[in-house]
C-alpha positions, 0 to 999 in steps of 0.5 A: 260350889265352884269359885268364880275367877276374876277377869281383872284384879286390882289392889282394891277391886275385883271384876268378874263375869257373872253367869246368868242364873247366878245370884249376886248375893245370897237369898233367903233359904238354904237353896239360895246360898250359892251366889257370886260373892260366896264363890269369889270369897272362896279365893278372895275372902276379903271381897265385898259386894259393891253393886248387884246384877239381877239373877237372870242378868249376866256380865260384869260385876264389880267387887271391893277388896275390903271395907275401905275400898267398898266405901270408895267404890260405893261412893263412885257409884252413888256419884255416877262416876262408874260408866256401865253399858249393857247389851240385850236382845229385844223382841220385835224390831225397834223403829229407830235408826241404827247408831243413834242414841235415844232416851227413855225417861219414865219414872219407876215405882215398886208394884207392891202387890206384884213385887219384885215387879216394878212399874211406871208411875208418873205421879209417885215414881222415882226419876229414871232414864235409860239411853239405848242404841240399835245395833241391828236386827237378828231374825225377829229380834233387835240387838241393842246397847243400853246405858242406864243413867239412873240405877233403879231396880229392873230399870232396863227391863221395864223401860224396854217393855214400855217401848213395846219390846221386852227383853228376850227371855224375860219371864217376869215382864213378858208372858209365855205367848211373848217368848220366842221359840227355842229354835231362835234363842236356844238357851231361853235365858234372859238376853241381858248382859252387863257388857262394859264398865269404865272406872277412870279413877282406877284405870278400869275400862273393860269390855266383855261381849255376851254369849247370846 
C-alpha cells in the first residue's frame, strides 16, 4: 500500500486527488482494505474522513486533521458551505446550449432489491438537485460540468442517466451495449472527476482537472 500525497496541507485539513478505482474508506473483507484514508494515514495518522467519493470517481477528497477539525468540516458540508464541481464525459450529445446552466430536480431513493443502485421515486424519494453545463462535444460524447446542490448517493450518475446520457464508463448505470469502444475512451474508466472545491472559511479554492 503506497501513501497518497496531499495537494494542499493546512493545520486542520488535507486535500488529496483520489485516483479512480480506489475506495475512499475500507470496505468489507481483507481485499478491500487498501483505500484513500489508509494511504494518507501512513504519513498523517491523525487524518479522518469528512466526505466520500464513489470508488470509480476520481478527484478532490477532503480529510480532517483530528476530531475537532472533522466536526467543523462535517458541519460545513451539512450546511452546504463547501462548494464542489465535477467534470464528466456523457454518452451522446446533450441538447442544450454550451455555457448555460441547467438543473435536474428529481428525487432519489435506494433501489433496495438492486442496491447499491439508486432510482428516481417521485413519491418517496429524497429531494435531489444537480446543476449541469455543457462544455462541448468530443466525438460521440458530451463534456460537462456538474454541480450537486444536494449530496445523495450516486446523485450525479442517476441524474445524468435520467437525461438519457449516462456517464461514460459507468458500469452500474449503463449496460455493455451502451459503453463506448476502447478506441474512444482507452481506459474504459468511469469518466467522473471531482474537479474543484471551495471552502471560503479556510481560504481553500482548488481546481484539479481530470485526466480523461
